[in-house]
N, C-alpha and C positions, 0 to 999 in steps of 0.2 A: 787792357781788357782781355787781350789774347792770353797774357800770362796767367791771369786769374782763372780763365776757363781751362787752360791746359794743365796747370799745376794744382788744381783744386783737389779737395779730399774725395777719394773714390767711395762711391756708395757700395754697401755690401751686396753681393750677388744674391739673387733669389735662390732659395733652397731647391734642390732637385726633387722631382716627384718621387723617384724611386729610392731616395736615401732617407732612412729613419734615424732620428736623433736618439742617441743612447741615453737611457735614464739612469742617473746615479742612484735614485731610490731603489730601483729594481736590483741593481748590483749590490747595494747594501743589504737587501733582503736575502739574496743568494749567499752572501758572506755570513749573514746572521744564522742561516740554517746550517752552514758548514761549521760555524763556531759552536752551535748547540750540540752537534754530534761530537765535535772534538772535546768539548767539556765533559760529556759523559764518558768518552773513552779515557780521557785523562784522569778522571776521578777513580775509575776502576783500576787503571794502570798503577796509580800511586798506591792504592790499597793492596794490590797484589804484590807490588815490589816491596812494600814494608813487611808484609807477611813472609815473603821469600827471604828477605835479609835476616829477619829474626828467627827463621827456622834453623835448627841445628843441623839438619840433614836435607838440604835442598836436592830435589831430583834432577833439576836442569839448571841452566844458566839464566841470565836476565832475559835472553831472547825467548826462552820458553815461557817465562812469566808474562812477558808482553803479549805473546800469542794467546796465552790463557785469558788475559784481560780482554783481548778482542773477542774471544769466544764468549766470555761472560756478558759483554755488551750486546752481542747478538742474542744470547739467551734471554736478556731482559726484554727483548721484543717478541719473545715466544718462539724463536728459532730452535729447532732441535739440533743438539750437538751429538757427535758420534765419538764413542770411546773405543779405541782399537786395542788398548792394552787390557785384555780380559783373561781370566783363567782358562776359559774354553777356547780362546782364539777367535771367537765370533764377535764381530763389531756389535756393540750395544748402544742403542740410542738413549739419549738423556733428554727427555722432553718435558719434565716437570719444571715449570717456570716459577720462581719465587715472585709472588705478586707484589711484594713490597719493593722488589728491584725494578719492577715496571714503572714505578713512579719517577725514577730518575730520568729516563729519556722523555717521558710524557711531559713532565714539568719543564724541562729545558726546551723542548720543541714548542710547547705552548707559549713560553715566554718569548722565544724568538719571533713567533708569528704575531704575538700581541705587540711587541715593539716595532715590528715592520708595518703593522696596520695603523699604529698611532703615529701621527705626524703633527708638527708645529705649524704655525701660520705661515712661516717663511719657507717651508719645505714643500716638495712636490707631493701631491695627493695621488696615491695609487688606488685603483679599484681593489676590491676584496679578492677577486679572482687572480689579479696580478701578484698581490702579496702572497697568496696561498701557493701559487705555482712557483714563485721565485724561492721562497723558503724551502719548499719541498724539494726543489732541484738541488739546492746546496746540501741538504741533509742526506738525500739518497746517494749523492756522489760520494760522500764520506762513508756511507754504509756499504757501498759496493767495494771500496778500497779495504774496509775492515773485513769483509767477507773473504776477499782474496788473501789478505794477510793472515787471517786465522786458519786458513787451509794448511799452513805449514807448522801448526802447533800440535800439542798432544791431544786436543779435543777440537777438531775442525767442525765447522758448521755445515749442515746439509744445504747445498745450494738451492734446491727446489723449495725447501722450507723458508730459507732466508729471502727468496725472491718474492714471497707474498706476505710474510709476517712483518718485515721491516717497513715496507710501504704502507701496510694497513695501520700500524701504530702511528707512523708519521702523518698519515692523512687525517686520522681522527684527532691527533693532538694539534695539528696545524689548523684544522677547521675550528676547533674550540678556541684557539688563540685569536684567530681573525674575527670570529663571532664576538668574543669579548672585547676586542679593540673597537668594533663598530657599535658598541653599546648594547649588545645582546638583543638585537631586534627579533621579533617573532614573525616577521613577514616583510614584504610579500614573497611568496614562493616563486620559483622560476616559471616562466611562461610555457616551458615545454611539458609541464605536468598537466594532467587533465583539469578541466575547469571545476568539476565536482570535488576533486581533491583539494584544490586551492581554496574553494569556498568553505569546505568542511573543516579545513585546518584552523580557521580563525574562530571557530566555535569554542566557548569556554569549557566544554565537556572534555576536550582532549588534554588541555593543560591540567585540569583537575584530575583526570585519570592518570596522567603522568606523575603527578604529585602523590596520588594514592598508591600507585604501584611502587614508586621509589620508597615511600614510607614502609610498605610491607616488606620490601627487600631488606631495608635497614633493620627492621625488627628481626627478620630471619638471621641476618648476619650477627646481630647482637646476641640472639639466643644461641647461635653456634659458638660464639666466643665464650659465652657462659658455660656451655657444656664442655668445651676444651679446657677451660680453667678449672672446672670441678674435677675433670678426669686427671689433669696433671697433679692437682692437690691430693687426689685419692691414691695415685700411683707415684707419690713423691719419692719414695725410696728407690724404686726401679729407675726413675728418671735421673736421679743423682748418680746412681751406679753406672748407668750408661754414659753419662757425660764425662765422668772421671776415667772410664776405661778406654775411651777412644784415643786419647793421647795424654802424655804426661808433661808436656811443655806448655808454657803459658800462651805462646803464639798459636799453637794448634787449638787449644781450648778457646782462644779468642775467635779463631776462624769458625769453629763449631758454633759458638754463641751467635756470631753474626749470621750464619746460615739459618739457625733456628729462628732468629728474629725475622729474617726475610721470609720465612715460610709460615709465619703466624696468620697472615690473611688467607693462605691456602687452608690452614687448619680451621679457620672460621667458616669457610665455604663447605668444607667436609662435615663440620658439625651441623650446619644447617641442612645439608643433604641427608645426614643421619636422622635428624629430627623429622624430616618430611616423610621418611619411609623407605625410599630406594636405597639409601646408604651409599657406600663407596666400595670399589673393588680394591682388593689387596693382592692381586695377582690373578692368574688364570684360574677361574672356578671358585674363587674365595671372595665373598661379599659380606660386609659387616652391616647389619640392619638392627633396628630395635627389637625385632623378633628373635634375633640370635645370629650367630655366624658359625658356619661349618668349615672344617678344614684347618690345616696349619699352614699359614702363609710363610714363605721364605723371605723374611724381611731383614734388611741390614740393621745393625745396631745404631740407633739414633734416639736422642732424648724425646722428641715428639712422638715417635712411633711406639714408645713404651706406654703412652697413655691410651692406646687402642683398647677397646673392650675385649675381654677374654672370650675364648671360643666357648660355644655352648648356647643354650636357649637364653632368651632375655628374662630379666627380672622385673618386678613391679617398679623398682627404683629407676630402671632404664626406660620403662614405658612412660615415665613422667616427662620424657623429652617431647612427647606428642603435644604438650602444652605450648611449645614454641610456635608451630604453625597456626594453632588456635588464636594466639595473641596477634599473629601477623594478619590473619583474616579479619579480626576485629579492627585492627588499625586501618586496613584498606577500606572497610566499610565506613569508618569514622571520617576519614579524609575525603571520601567520595561525595559527601553531602555538601552541596553548594548553599551559601547563605543568601538565598533569594526565595521569596514566597511564591513566585510565579512558576517555579520548576515543578513539574509533575512527578509522580511516583515512578512512572516508566522511565523518565529521563534520569532520575537518581539511580535506578537499578541498572540502566545501561552504562552509566558512568562507573559504577562499582564493578561491572563485568569487564569494562575496558581496563580498569585498574588491576584486575586479576590477570589480564593478558600481559600487561606491562611487567607485573611482578614475575610471572612465569618466564618471560623472555629475559629479564635481567638475571634471574637465577640460572637459566640455561647457559647464558653467556659466561657467567662467573664460574660455573661448574666446568665448562669446556676449557677456560683459561687456567684453572687450578689443577687440572689432571694432565696426565701424559705418561708415556712409557719410561721405565727405568731400566729396561733390559730388552732382550730379544725373545725370551721364552716365557718363564713364569711371571716375570714382572713387566710383560708387555702391556698389561692393563693395570693402571694404578691411579686410583682416584674415582670420583663420582662420574656416573654416566650423564652426559649433559641433557639428553632428551628426556630421560626418566626424571631427573631432578626438576626440569622445567615443567613437565606435565604434572608432577605432584604439587609443585607450588601453585600452579594455575588451578588445579582441582580444589585444594584446601581453601585458597582465598576466594574462589568463586562461590563455593557452598556457604561460606560464612559471611562474606562481604555483602552480598546482595540483600539478604534479610536484615542485616545490621544497618545497612545504609537506609533502607526503607523505614525501619523502625526509628532511627535517629531523625530522619526527615519528618516523620509523623509527630514525634515528640517535640521537636523544635518549633514547629509551626502549627501546633494544636490551637484551637480557638480559646482565647482567653476568657475567663469568667468575669464579665463586666457587670455594670448595674442593670437593673430591670428597665425595659423600654418605657418611655414616657406614656405611650398609649396603651399599655397592657391593662387588662382587666383583673378582676380578683382571682381568676383561675390561671393567670399567667399567659393567656392568649394575647397575641399582638395582632392588631388590625393590619391589613395589607397596605393601607395608605400611611401608616405611622412608621417612621424610620426607627429601626432597632438601635439602641444606644450601646451595644456590646461590641462595636468595631474596634479595630486595633488602634486607631488614632482618635477615639473618643476621649473626652475629658475624664470620664469615670475610670476608664482603663488606664489612662496615664497616671491618675492619682493612685490607683491600686498598685501599679508597678513601682511608683515612687515610694509608697509605704512599705512594700516588700524589700526594696533596696535599702531603705533606712533601717529596717529591722535587721537585715543581714549585716550591715556595716557596723552595728553597735553604736558606740559613742562618737564615731567619726562624723556622722551627719546628725546634728542636733535636731530635736523636734521643734518645728516652727509652729508656734501657736497662732491660730487664725486671728486676724484683726477684729476687735469688737465692732459690731455694727449697731448703730443707734436704732432703738425701736421706732417704728413709724408712728408719727403723730397723727392722731385721727383728726380729720378736717370735717367740720360740720357742714352739711350741704346747705347751700344758699336757697332760701325760699323762692319759689317761682313767682314772678310778678305777672299777675293776670290783668290784662287791659280790658276794661268794660266797653262794650259796644253800645252805641246809642242809635236808635232808629232816626233817620233823617227824612223829613217830610218836605217835599217840594211843592210850593204854592205858587201858582201863576200870578204874575204882576208884581212880585217882589224884586227889589233892587239887589242884585248879587255882586255889585262892584266892591272894590277894596275899601276896607273900613280904616279910617285913620287910627294909628296907634299912639297911645299917650307916651310922652318922652320919659325916659328913665332918669332918675336922679343921679348925679355924678357921685362917684365913690371917693372918699377922702384919701389923699396919698399917705402911704405908710412911711414913718420916719426911718432913716437908715440906721442900722445897728453897728455900733463901733466894734472893730476887731478885738479879739481877746489880747490882754496884755501878757507878754511872756513872763515866766517866773524869774528868769535870769535876764537882766538887761543886756542889750547888745552893746558891744564895745566899739567905739569909733576910733579910727586912726591906727588900727592894728596893721602891722607890716609883716608879710609872710616872706621868709627868707628861704632860698633854695638850699637843699641838703648837699653838703659837700662830701665828696668821697675821701676816705682816709688816705694818706700818702702811702705809696707802695714801698 
């Protein structure tokens, strides 16, 4: 007994209160964020190295190409680069971010956050805040190393610009990934927000306003793309000459083509700002608007810049670009109408106004992201002004969306023309006690709607003939039986006792009727066999 107690299995010691167990899931999220940043850097590094190898006259070695790739990765986050090798000797900032290049880090970071938030049944479940923080730490660690590494290249990044641009893009992308991994919930909001904000957020008007504003912004971007495409086709000869004159080798032309493709979203935003009215700046004191552009901007030769409108007053053909914000305002008003009869006109107008606010904010953000400096003097202002573009988008959509939304609401939920009320008189007046039969759910209105749908569908819905109803058979009324009353005289001294009743004669019994003989005689002795299944 003593040996058993002395040599028994030791029990595990209780964990200490101050020691925290390390979470492998959190470490995996940190590694996932670092891998997302590394994949973006690696993609750009491979692209730059391929172009450097294929170039017949490289300016620097592979180290300079890798430094340039790190700078391009930071530029994809909106960070300004500084170019020191200029003709004037003054460092020139490069702050125009190709918006198509921004999709690379955003998609990689969002994927890392989504994979970190999604877990199997046998894995540890981390809260959304833990996944968000872990992925963000890994990504920002690689971003800091890339900023330090790019400082030794030909185009280093501005440290102050990188200090807030890289975290901003990473935070937005990680938040979108975690939100998608958790099923895209719409609530509840954090408790530190005011109660009125948390209660107002769940109202359907805000989701509808967000959809309407996003639809208006997409219409503006589509109109901007249409204007850019039409201008490129109009100036096709100048665009081709500019593309061929930049370089004579295929690797250089491929690089120019890639840069032009990456700047197409920027051109769409610029076209939308041009259609809205404020236009965009082409340098210090030079602005292109539909009313005209004054001055001669000092622009570098580039294919997309050849499609800019010529200097001088605008023409009626250019003024047709005003139709883009008109269509955007109509779209915001159309999407702001909720499909519910209990919504009032004031609620619909308020939703359309909120959609205009969302559209203005979206266009202001896109204008700020698509613009930036290309130099230190005349090209210090290049692109649309964000506040002017946002204000113009808000004004256009507000003026058009509110009346359109109210009109669409009134048209959708107008009273239907139903049958006449049952209690109406010859003049069409209806008594107060008689219910009107023109409601939305009355049988007459339903039949009217079905008839209209059948006529609109053509031969898809055949006409159903009503079932014949037999005419009512007249029933002759039965004559009323009148019982004659006799006067009864009571005489004293009479015997009113029971009077004997005469017996009733018995009724003769009815002979039983034989059952009918069947036409086919029954067969006796028939044997029923079970049905056998065929062999398989």
